[in-house]
Every structure is written in C-alpha cells, then in structure tokens.
C-alpha positions as CSV (number, residue, x, y, z in Angstrom):
1,M,25.6,-30.0,-14.9
2,P,27.5,-26.8,-14.3
3,R,28.0,-24.3,-17.1
4,T,31.5,-23.7,-18.3
5,K,32.7,-20.4,-19.6
6,K,35.4,-19.9,-22.2
7,L,38.1,-17.7,-20.8
8,T,39.2,-14.7,-22.6
9,E,42.9,-14.2,-23.4
10,S,43.2,-11.5,-20.8
11,A,41.6,-13.6,-18.1
12,E,44.0,-16.4,-18.9
13,D,46.9,-14.0,-18.7
14,C,45.6,-12.9,-15.2
15,L,45.4,-16.4,-14.0
16,E,48.8,-17.3,-15.3
17,A,50.3,-14.2,-13.6
18,I,48.6,-15.0,-10.3
19,Y,50.0,-18.5,-10.5
20,V,53.5,-17.3,-11.2
21,L,53.5,-14.5,-8.6
22,S,52.0,-16.7,-5.9
23,K,55.0,-18.9,-6.1
24,T,57.1,-16.1,-4.6
25,K,54.5,-14.0,-2.8
26,K,52.0,-14.8,0.0
27,V,49.6,-12.2,-1.4
28,V,49.2,-11.2,-5.0
29,R,47.7,-7.7,-5.5
30,V,46.2,-6.1,-8.6
31,K,49.2,-3.8,-8.9
32,D,51.6,-6.9,-8.8
33,I,49.7,-8.5,-11.7
34,A,49.6,-5.2,-13.7
35,K,53.4,-4.8,-13.2
36,H,54.0,-8.4,-14.2
37,L,51.9,-8.1,-17.4
38,D,53.1,-4.5,-18.1
39,T,49.5,-3.2,-18.2
40,K,47.2,-0.8,-16.4
41,M,45.5,-1.8,-13.1
42,A,42.1,-1.1,-14.6
43,S,42.7,-3.7,-17.3
44,I,43.5,-6.2,-14.7
45,V,40.3,-5.4,-12.7
46,V,38.3,-6.1,-15.9
47,G,40.1,-9.4,-16.4
48,L,39.5,-10.4,-12.9
49,K,35.8,-9.6,-13.0
50,T,35.4,-12.0,-15.9
51,L,36.8,-14.7,-13.7
52,A,34.3,-14.0,-10.9
C-alpha cells in the first residue's frame, strides 16, 4: 500500500496555482506561480520540492 503524505498549506497553494494557471497557459513556470501567489520564487521552489 503506498504511503500518503499530508500536504502543507504552501504545497496546496502551489498546486492550486498550477491548476489555475494551466487553464490559460501551456507552460507554467516558477515565476508565474510566484507572481500569481504574490511571493518569492524561492518560496515556490521549496513548495514544489515537497510535492516531488
């Protein structure tokens, strides 16, 4: 049985932003997510690493 991880709030925010942005863009970049969430790119990278 696979393990499931509980997502942090920042990881959930990243996923939601990716979903929203992907509806209008073919490619979603870190800077797009950071701009959408009004945060720094480094914070987004940390959030994305938790999803990996």
